[in-house]
N, C-alpha and C positions, 0 to 999 in steps of 0.2 A: 813414535813408531807404533803402528797398530798391529797387535798380535792377537790371534784367536786362540786363547788358552783352552777353550772347550774342545778343540780338535786334537789335543794331546791326550792319549789314553792314560788312565790312572791305574794304580795298583792299590788294592785294598789290603791293609795290614791286618794282623790277627785281632787287633782291638777295634777294627771297623774304620779306622782313620784311612783316608786315601791320600796318596802322593802321586805326582806326575811320573809316568813311566820314563819320560825323557829327562835326563839329568845332565848337568854340566860337571864334568870331572876335572879335578885340579891336580891330578898326579903329575902331569908334565908341565905345569906352569913354571916351576922353578927347577932348572936343571941340576942344581946342587942340593936341593931339598934342605937348605939352611934357613932358619927363621931370622934373617938379618933385616935391619930397617929398610933397606932397598928392596928386598924380596917381599916384605910385608906390603910395601907401597905398590909394587908391581902387581902382586896378587889382588889387592883391593881394587885396583884400576880394572884389571881383566874381569874379575867377578862382577864388578859394577856394570860393565858392558854386557855381560851375560844376562844379568838381571834386567837391564834395560831392553835387551832383545827378547825377553819373555821367559827365560829360564826361572823356575821356581823350586827346582830340586838341585841343590848344590852338594856334590860329593867331596868331602875332605877327610883327612885322617892325620893324626899326629905324625905319622911316618912321612907324610908328604911335605911337612914343614909349611903348610899353607893355612893353618887354622887361624892365626891372627889376622892375616889379610882377608880371609873369607869373613871372619867376624866383623872386621871393619866395614866391609862392603854391605853386609847384612844390616848392621846397625844404621847405616846411612840410607837404607831402603826399607821397603815393607814386603818382604817375601811372605808367601802364605804357607809354604811347606818346608821349613828347615828340618833336616834330619841329622842324626848323629849316629855314630857307631860306638858301642861300648868297647873299651880297650880289650884287645884279644878276642873280639867276637865279630864275625862277619855279618851278624844279624843287624838290620837297621831298625831303629826305634823312632817313632814319631815324637816330636817335641810339641806339646800342646801349648807352649808359651805364646806363640805368635801365629795363630790361625786366623 
């Protein structure tokens, strides 16, 4: 699939790092928000499809129950802008590990 990531606006964080403004949210991926083996696999499949479609900003949180599946999908791909939120904080932080 040919996607033009340059057309997606970016947000510049306080440290100068940029992330895509358009992100893929995982809040509604699992209706029960439980981190079961089946839900982890489902989340990994869905997030892998999002990455293949061109998403590079994946939103997850511990409360969503999607962290393991998102991690599995990221590990199997090469996203450029993984982000994370600190527990109890709505502020997003850039992860310099895989840019």
